[in-house]
C-alpha positions as CSV (number, residue, x, y, z in Angstrom):
1,M,-36.4,-66.7,-68.0
2,R,-36.3,-69.6,-65.6
3,I,-38.1,-68.9,-62.3
4,L,-38.0,-70.9,-59.2
5,F,-41.0,-70.4,-56.8
6,V,-40.4,-71.4,-53.2
7,A,-43.0,-72.2,-50.5
8,A,-42.8,-74.0,-47.1
9,P,-44.2,-77.4,-47.8
10,L,-47.7,-76.6,-46.3
11,Q,-50.6,-76.1,-48.7
12,G,-51.7,-72.9,-47.1
13,H,-48.4,-71.4,-47.9
14,L,-48.0,-73.1,-51.4
15,L,-51.3,-72.5,-53.0
16,P,-51.3,-68.6,-53.0
17,L,-48.0,-68.8,-55.2
18,V,-49.7,-71.0,-57.9
19,P,-51.6,-68.2,-59.8
20,L,-48.5,-66.1,-60.4
21,A,-46.3,-69.1,-61.1
22,A,-48.9,-70.3,-63.8
23,A,-49.1,-66.7,-65.2
24,C,-45.3,-66.8,-65.7
25,R,-45.5,-70.1,-67.3
26,D,-48.3,-69.0,-69.7
27,A,-46.1,-65.9,-70.6
28,G,-43.4,-68.3,-71.9
29,H,-41.1,-68.5,-68.8
30,D,-39.8,-71.9,-67.4
31,V,-41.3,-72.2,-64.0
32,I,-40.6,-74.7,-61.2
33,L,-42.5,-74.9,-58.0
34,A,-40.3,-76.0,-55.0
35,S,-42.2,-77.0,-52.0
36,G,-43.9,-80.2,-50.6
37,G,-47.4,-81.7,-49.9
38,F,-48.5,-80.7,-53.3
39,P,-52.2,-81.2,-54.0
40,A,-53.3,-83.1,-57.1
41,D,-53.9,-80.0,-59.0
42,V,-51.2,-77.2,-59.3
43,L,-52.4,-76.1,-62.8
44,G,-49.9,-78.2,-64.6
45,L,-46.8,-76.6,-63.1
46,R,-43.6,-78.6,-62.8
47,T,-42.8,-79.2,-59.2
48,A,-39.8,-80.2,-57.0
49,D,-40.3,-81.7,-53.5
50,I,-37.9,-80.1,-51.2
51,G,-39.7,-81.0,-48.0
52,G,-38.5,-84.3,-47.1
53,R,-36.6,-83.2,-44.0
54,F,-39.1,-80.5,-43.1
55,S,-41.3,-81.1,-39.9
56,L,-43.3,-78.3,-38.4
57,P,-44.4,-80.2,-35.4
58,R,-40.7,-81.0,-34.6
59,S,-39.7,-77.3,-35.0
60,A,-42.6,-76.3,-32.9
61,I,-41.7,-78.5,-30.0
62,R,-38.1,-77.2,-30.0
63,A,-39.3,-73.7,-30.3
64,A,-41.7,-74.1,-27.4
65,L,-39.1,-75.7,-25.2
66,R,-36.9,-72.6,-25.7
67,H,-39.7,-70.1,-25.5
68,P,-42.5,-71.6,-23.4
69,G,-44.4,-68.3,-22.7
70,V,-44.3,-67.3,-26.3
71,A,-45.7,-70.8,-27.3
72,R,-48.6,-70.4,-24.9
73,A,-49.4,-67.0,-26.4
74,E,-49.0,-68.4,-29.9
75,M,-51.7,-70.9,-29.1
76,R,-54.1,-68.1,-28.1
77,G,-53.2,-66.1,-31.2
78,T,-51.6,-63.3,-29.2
79,A,-47.8,-64.0,-29.8
80,G,-47.7,-61.6,-32.7
81,H,-44.5,-62.4,-34.8
82,A,-42.5,-63.8,-31.9
83,M,-43.3,-67.5,-32.1
84,V,-43.7,-67.5,-36.0
85,G,-40.2,-66.2,-36.4
86,E,-38.5,-68.8,-34.2
87,L,-40.7,-71.6,-35.6
88,F,-40.2,-71.0,-39.3
89,G,-36.6,-69.9,-38.6
90,R,-35.8,-73.4,-37.4
91,A,-38.1,-75.2,-39.9
92,N,-36.5,-73.4,-42.9
93,L,-33.1,-74.9,-42.0
94,A,-34.3,-78.2,-43.4
95,L,-35.2,-76.6,-46.7
96,V,-31.8,-74.7,-47.4
97,E,-29.8,-77.7,-48.6
98,P,-32.4,-79.4,-50.9
99,L,-33.3,-76.1,-52.3
100,R,-29.7,-75.2,-52.9
101,E,-29.1,-78.5,-54.8
102,L,-32.2,-77.8,-56.8
103,A,-31.2,-74.3,-57.7
104,E,-27.7,-75.4,-58.7
105,R,-29.2,-78.1,-60.9
106,E,-31.9,-75.9,-62.6
107,R,-30.0,-72.6,-62.6
108,P,-32.9,-70.3,-62.2
109,D,-32.6,-66.6,-63.3
110,L,-35.1,-65.4,-60.5
111,L,-36.3,-66.9,-57.2
112,V,-39.8,-66.1,-55.8
113,F,-40.4,-67.0,-52.2
114,E,-43.2,-66.6,-49.7
115,P,-42.8,-64.7,-46.2
116,L,-42.1,-68.0,-44.4
117,A,-39.8,-69.7,-46.7
118,E,-36.7,-67.8,-46.0
119,A,-34.6,-70.6,-47.3
120,G,-35.4,-69.0,-50.7
121,A,-33.7,-65.8,-49.7
122,I,-30.7,-67.7,-48.1
123,V,-30.2,-69.7,-51.3
124,A,-30.8,-66.6,-53.6
125,G,-27.9,-64.9,-51.8
126,R,-25.6,-67.8,-51.9
127,L,-26.0,-68.2,-55.7
128,S,-26.4,-64.4,-56.4
129,I,-29.9,-64.7,-57.9
130,P,-32.3,-61.9,-57.6
131,S,-35.2,-62.7,-55.5
132,V,-38.8,-61.6,-54.9
133,L,-40.9,-61.9,-51.7
134,Q,-44.6,-62.7,-52.5
135,E,-46.9,-61.9,-49.7
136,N,-49.5,-64.8,-49.0
137,T,-50.9,-63.8,-45.6
138,L,-52.7,-60.9,-44.1
139,W,-49.7,-60.1,-41.9
140,P,-47.3,-57.7,-44.1
141,A,-44.9,-59.7,-45.8
142,T,-42.0,-57.5,-44.9
143,E,-42.9,-57.9,-41.2
144,L,-42.9,-61.8,-41.4
145,F,-39.6,-61.6,-43.4
146,G,-38.0,-59.6,-40.5
147,A,-39.3,-61.9,-37.9
148,V,-38.0,-65.0,-39.4
149,T,-34.7,-63.6,-40.6
150,G,-34.3,-62.2,-37.0
151,A,-34.8,-65.7,-35.4
152,S,-32.1,-66.8,-33.0
153,V,-31.5,-70.0,-34.9
154,L,-30.7,-68.1,-38.1
155,A,-28.2,-65.8,-36.4
156,G,-25.0,-65.3,-38.3
157,L,-26.5,-66.5,-41.7
158,D,-26.4,-64.0,-44.7
159,I,-30.0,-63.4,-45.8
160,P,-30.4,-60.7,-48.2
161,N,-33.5,-58.6,-48.6
162,P,-35.6,-59.4,-51.7
163,E,-35.1,-57.0,-54.7
164,L,-39.0,-56.7,-54.9
165,T,-42.0,-57.4,-52.7
166,I,-45.4,-58.2,-53.8
167,T,-48.5,-57.4,-51.6
168,V,-51.8,-59.1,-52.1
169,C,-53.8,-57.8,-49.1
170,P,-56.6,-55.3,-50.2
171,P,-55.4,-52.0,-48.5
172,S,-58.7,-51.4,-46.9
173,L,-58.5,-54.6,-44.9
174,R,-55.2,-53.6,-43.3
175,G,-55.7,-49.7,-43.2
176,G,-53.5,-48.9,-46.0
177,P,-51.0,-50.1,-48.6
178,L,-47.8,-51.8,-47.9
179,P,-45.0,-49.3,-48.2
180,G,-42.4,-50.2,-50.9
181,A,-44.4,-53.2,-52.3
182,I,-46.3,-53.5,-55.6
183,P,-49.8,-54.8,-55.4
184,M,-51.2,-57.9,-57.0
185,R,-54.7,-59.3,-57.0
186,P,-55.0,-62.3,-54.6
187,V,-56.3,-64.9,-57.2
188,P,-58.1,-67.7,-55.2
189,F,-56.8,-71.2,-55.8
190,S,-57.5,-74.1,-53.5
191,G,-55.8,-77.0,-55.3
192,G,-58.6,-78.3,-57.4
193,G,-61.1,-81.1,-56.9
194,S,-64.3,-82.3,-58.7
195,V,-67.4,-80.3,-58.1
196,P,-70.9,-81.8,-57.8
197,G,-73.3,-80.1,-60.2
198,W,-75.6,-79.0,-57.5
199,L,-72.9,-76.8,-55.9
200,L,-72.6,-74.8,-59.1
201,E,-76.2,-73.4,-58.9
202,P,-78.2,-71.8,-56.2
203,G,-80.0,-74.0,-53.8
204,D,-83.5,-73.7,-52.4
205,R,-82.2,-71.9,-49.2
206,P,-79.2,-69.8,-48.6
207,R,-76.1,-71.9,-48.8
208,V,-73.2,-71.7,-46.4
209,L,-69.9,-73.4,-47.0
210,V,-68.0,-74.7,-44.1
211,S,-64.3,-75.4,-44.4
212,R,-61.5,-76.2,-42.0
213,S,-57.7,-75.9,-42.1
214,T,-55.5,-78.3,-44.2
215,L,-53.2,-78.4,-41.2
216,A,-54.7,-80.1,-38.1
217,G,-53.3,-79.1,-34.7
218,P,-54.3,-77.7,-31.3
219,N,-56.8,-74.9,-31.4
220,D,-57.0,-75.1,-35.2
221,G,-60.3,-73.4,-35.2
222,D,-62.3,-76.1,-36.9
223,P,-65.9,-74.7,-37.0
224,G,-67.6,-78.0,-38.2
225,P,-68.7,-79.4,-34.9
226,A,-70.3,-76.2,-33.6
227,V,-72.0,-75.7,-37.1
228,I,-73.5,-79.2,-37.0
229,A,-74.8,-78.7,-33.5
230,A,-76.4,-75.3,-34.3
231,A,-77.6,-76.1,-38.0
232,A,-81.0,-77.3,-37.3
233,G,-82.0,-73.9,-35.9
234,V,-80.9,-72.1,-39.0
235,D,-83.0,-71.6,-42.2
236,A,-80.1,-72.4,-44.5
237,E,-78.3,-75.2,-46.2
238,F,-74.9,-76.0,-44.8
239,V,-72.1,-77.8,-47.0
240,L,-69.1,-79.2,-44.9
241,V,-65.9,-79.4,-47.1
242,R,-63.6,-82.1,-46.1
243,P,-65.3,-82.5,-42.7
244,A,-63.9,-84.4,-39.8
245,R,-67.4,-86.0,-39.3
246,E,-69.9,-87.1,-42.1
247,R,-72.3,-89.3,-40.1
248,G,-75.3,-88.3,-38.1
249,L,-75.7,-84.8,-39.8
250,P,-78.9,-82.8,-39.5
251,P,-81.2,-82.8,-42.6
252,N,-79.8,-79.4,-43.7
253,V,-76.2,-80.4,-43.6
254,R,-74.4,-82.1,-46.4
255,A,-70.8,-83.2,-46.7
256,V,-68.5,-83.1,-49.8
257,G,-64.8,-83.9,-50.4
258,R,-62.1,-81.4,-51.5
259,V,-63.7,-78.8,-54.0
260,P,-62.2,-75.7,-55.6
261,L,-63.7,-73.1,-53.3
262,N,-63.2,-70.4,-55.8
263,E,-65.7,-72.2,-58.1
264,V,-68.4,-72.8,-55.5
265,L,-68.2,-69.6,-53.4
266,P,-70.1,-67.4,-55.8
267,Y,-73.2,-69.6,-55.2
268,A,-72.8,-69.2,-51.4
269,A,-74.6,-66.9,-49.0
270,G,-72.0,-67.3,-46.3
271,F,-68.6,-68.9,-45.6
272,V,-67.5,-70.4,-42.3
273,H,-63.9,-71.3,-41.7
274,H,-60.8,-71.4,-39.5
275,S,-59.5,-67.8,-40.4
276,G,-56.7,-69.0,-42.8
277,A,-55.5,-66.1,-44.9
278,G,-56.2,-67.9,-48.2
279,S,-59.8,-68.6,-47.0
280,V,-60.3,-65.0,-45.9
281,L,-59.0,-63.6,-49.3
282,G,-61.0,-66.2,-51.2
283,G,-64.3,-65.3,-49.5
284,L,-63.6,-61.6,-50.0
285,A,-62.7,-62.1,-53.7
286,A,-66.2,-63.7,-54.1
287,G,-67.9,-61.0,-52.0
288,V,-69.3,-63.5,-49.6
289,P,-69.9,-62.7,-45.8
290,Q,-67.7,-64.7,-43.6
291,L,-67.8,-66.2,-40.1
292,T,-64.2,-66.9,-39.1
293,T,-63.1,-68.6,-36.0
294,I,-60.5,-67.2,-33.5
295,G,-57.6,-69.6,-33.1
296,A,-53.8,-70.1,-32.9
297,G,-51.2,-68.5,-34.9
298,D,-52.3,-65.8,-37.3
299,R,-56.0,-66.9,-37.2
300,R,-57.0,-64.4,-34.3
301,H,-55.3,-61.5,-36.4
302,N,-57.1,-62.6,-39.5
303,A,-60.5,-62.9,-37.9
304,E,-60.2,-59.6,-36.1
305,L,-59.1,-57.7,-39.3
306,L,-62.2,-59.1,-41.2
307,A,-64.6,-58.2,-38.4
308,R,-63.0,-54.6,-38.0
309,R,-63.6,-54.0,-41.8
310,G,-67.1,-55.2,-41.4
311,A,-67.1,-58.1,-43.8
312,G,-67.5,-60.9,-41.4
313,L,-67.9,-62.1,-37.9
314,A,-65.1,-63.3,-35.6
315,V,-66.3,-66.0,-33.0
316,E,-64.6,-68.7,-31.0
317,A,-65.1,-72.0,-32.8
318,K,-66.8,-73.6,-29.8
319,A,-69.1,-70.7,-29.3
320,I,-70.8,-70.6,-32.7
321,T,-74.5,-70.3,-32.4
322,A,-77.6,-70.5,-34.4
323,A,-78.0,-66.7,-34.0
324,D,-74.4,-66.1,-35.4
325,L,-75.2,-68.3,-38.5
326,T,-78.5,-66.6,-39.1
327,R,-77.0,-63.2,-38.9
328,L,-74.2,-64.4,-41.4
329,V,-76.8,-65.1,-44.1
330,T,-79.3,-62.2,-43.3
331,D,-77.2,-59.2,-42.3
332,E,-77.2,-56.9,-45.3
333,K,-74.4,-54.6,-44.1
334,L,-72.1,-57.6,-43.9
335,R,-73.0,-58.5,-47.5
336,A,-72.6,-55.0,-48.8
337,T,-69.2,-54.6,-47.1
338,A,-68.0,-57.9,-48.5
339,G,-69.0,-56.6,-51.8
340,E,-67.0,-53.4,-51.4
341,V,-64.0,-55.5,-50.7
342,A,-64.7,-57.7,-53.6
343,A,-64.7,-54.6,-56.0
344,E,-61.4,-53.5,-54.4
345,I,-59.8,-56.8,-55.1
346,A,-61.2,-56.9,-58.5
347,A,-59.5,-53.5,-59.3
348,M,-56.0,-54.8,-58.1
349,P,-53.5,-55.8,-61.0
350,L,-53.7,-59.4,-62.2
351,P,-50.6,-61.7,-61.8
352,A,-49.9,-61.4,-65.5
353,T,-49.4,-57.6,-65.2
354,V,-46.8,-58.1,-62.6
355,I,-44.5,-60.2,-65.0
356,P,-42.7,-57.3,-66.5
357,E,-41.5,-56.3,-63.1
358,L,-40.1,-59.7,-62.6
359,E,-38.4,-59.6,-66.1
360,R,-36.8,-56.2,-65.2
361,L,-34.9,-57.8,-62.3
362,V,-33.0,-60.1,-64.6
363,G,-32.8,-57.8,-67.6
364,G,-35.3,-59.9,-69.6
């Protein structure tokens, strides 16, 4: 079976698809990953760049001009699905033709796409290929699919529903399972990178990893500056991953380049980040308490979900204090709840167990 995986050319959208794609490859299927902005490591998968004409900033400007009120709410993280639908509806138009050309050339039997890559559904429909929607955020995949396919810029296009939906969010985080979807464990993958040896063993003090988004922009929730300012008052070691600043750091703050967070999180006592869905799920899979920042897009939603579950703290990036960071590494209730969700994730089906469902769609 030849399977084409499709993601918007943004690493936060692409990376969650890699574990299932690699599992399909390892099961003997021919797999192609269609996206853009690939990191150095995608587990050896064959890739195809379809993102040459994709521009999220250009699409954002056009969507904001048409919907200024919604755009302002989006910057506060309070727009719900309204802005993301218009934004990615417009952005996906740039992916349709290169994806169609790729699909006509490669002739896949099945197309798997993420909730903000509706070009996958469009092309699957045009070529009569069965499709699968794979969730990669904490918003229900079906809700995002409906928001994008209902965008004004896509009006009139034939966009068929997927034959199958895969959900990766642990049910307790969202208050229940996603109706009609099959569950799959969210296997953390952050694009590889070399790991200094000292990060793979416990430190002398509790270690806190501090990460930021791979997508820079207004209100992106970077916690780094506030953590640097507060770190001296906390009995912990802070490790900044891909920081915007590396000079003039306090004695208990170190900086590293890109590292595979899934490999180093097990040695951390806390995880501070921008509330990206992949980071939230990665931290939960490792059972590590998190401090997440409230920002634009889905970041407020993600941070508040985590805080309501009791596995983390939700704080405005500029408002992070030494007291917040101390609580992160000392609050046993936070750690216990994070461990509960980690156990829940560990009990979810591995990607390899989902493959028979994919095979049934094409009779293979």
